[in-house]
Each structure stands twice: as structure tokens, then as C-alpha cells.
Phi, psi and omega in degrees: 000306180179199179292139180295139183278335184083174184296323182289315179296320178295322178300312182287328178296318178293326180288336182265001181296331182295335181293336182262009181295140182301333180288342183257342181268139176058042184293322186297320180295322180282335180284334181234076188294329183254008185295319181298314179296320180294320180294318179295316180297319179293322177298318177295320178298314181296317179297319178295321178296318179294317179297317179299316181293330177286322182287316185253039179291137178292143179283141181255028181266355181287139181290148177273146177250116178235000000 
């Protein structure tokens, strides 16, 4: 495998195994399963809203009545 770690290195390697446990790695993605899809859908909605408002902007040429 590689260079022997010795008793001290082996001690710390065994103590750090919990850091690589599947429940601890990549937690944010598993904690929010639909967040990516929701962000993309909301971005499309906002872009569509902006495009709609630019296309159908009300004209400001009507005279004011005071």
C-alpha cells in the first residue's frame, strides 16, 4: 500500500475514519434534495417575468390630468 505509518500514525488514521463516513460527507446536498431544481425553476420564472415586463411595458405617453 505505501509506507508504514507506525503505531502513532495508525492510531490517528483509525481515529479519523469517522470523517469519511457516508453520513458526514456531502451532507448539504442530501439535506436539501430539491434545492437545485427549485433555484433553476425560480431563475427561469424571474427571467420570464423580466422579459414579460419589457415586452408588455405600459406606455408612459398618456397625458396626466391635474
